[in-house]
N, C-alpha and C positions, 0 to 999 in steps of 0.2 A: 503933496502936503495937504491940499484941500480935501482929498479923500479921507485923510485921517480925522479931520474935524467932524465928519459925518458918522464916524464909528463911535458907538457908545463906550464910555469909559468903564473901568472896572467897577466904579461906584454905581454908575447907571445900571450895569448888568446886575449888580447885587440888589438894587432897588426893584428892578423888573422881576428878578427871581423871587424876591420877598413878596411882591404883590401877587404873583402867580401862585405862590404857596398859600397865601391868605385866601385867595379866590377858591383854591381847591379845598381848603379846610371848610370854607363857608358852604360850598356845594355838597360836600360829604355830610356836614351837619344838617343841612336842609333836607337831603335825601333821607337821612336817618330819622329826622323828626316826622317827615311825611309818612314814611313807612310805619313808624310806631303809632302815629295818630290814626291813620286809616285802618291799620290792622286791628287795633283795639276797638275802633268804632264799628267795624264791619264783620269781623270774624268772631264767632261764638267761642267761649272758653273751652267748651266740650267739643272736641273734634269727633264728628260723626262719620266723616268721609275723608279720603286721602286727598281729594281735590276740592277746590272752592265750588260751591253751588252757584246757580245763576243769580240768586239774590245777593250773595256775597260779592260776586264779580261786579254786578251793577253798582252796588254800594261803593266798592273800592274805586271803580271808574269815576263815579260822581265825586267822591271824596278827593281823589287826586286832582281832578279837573278844578274843583273849587279851591283846593290848596294852592295850585299854581296860579290861578286867577288872582287870589288875594295876595299872594307873594309878589306878583308882578305889579298889582295895584299899589301896594305899600311901597315898593321900589320906586314907582313913578311919583308917588306923593312925597317921598323923601328927597328925591332928586329935584332940582329946579330947572325949569326951562330957560330959554334965552332972556325972558322978561324978568327972571328972578322969582317968579311965582310957580308953584306946582301946577302941572297940567290939570285941566278939569275933565 
């Protein structure tokens, strides 16, 4: 009987699945925004070559790095630490 108390109920499973679904939607949206933003910033509208050149590669690398850094920073600022204040 005690083992059954540790098992998640159908409602708990539904909530967990819903949270996982929202997390996946968020990550897909984040990836799409990152891709769109960095591509538009770094790649010329007129395609001259079939592959990215060194400048475009460097720009995309920096753009993605900054995008992730800012996303993580915003996430930390929106979350609160044990003291109830955002981390500094």
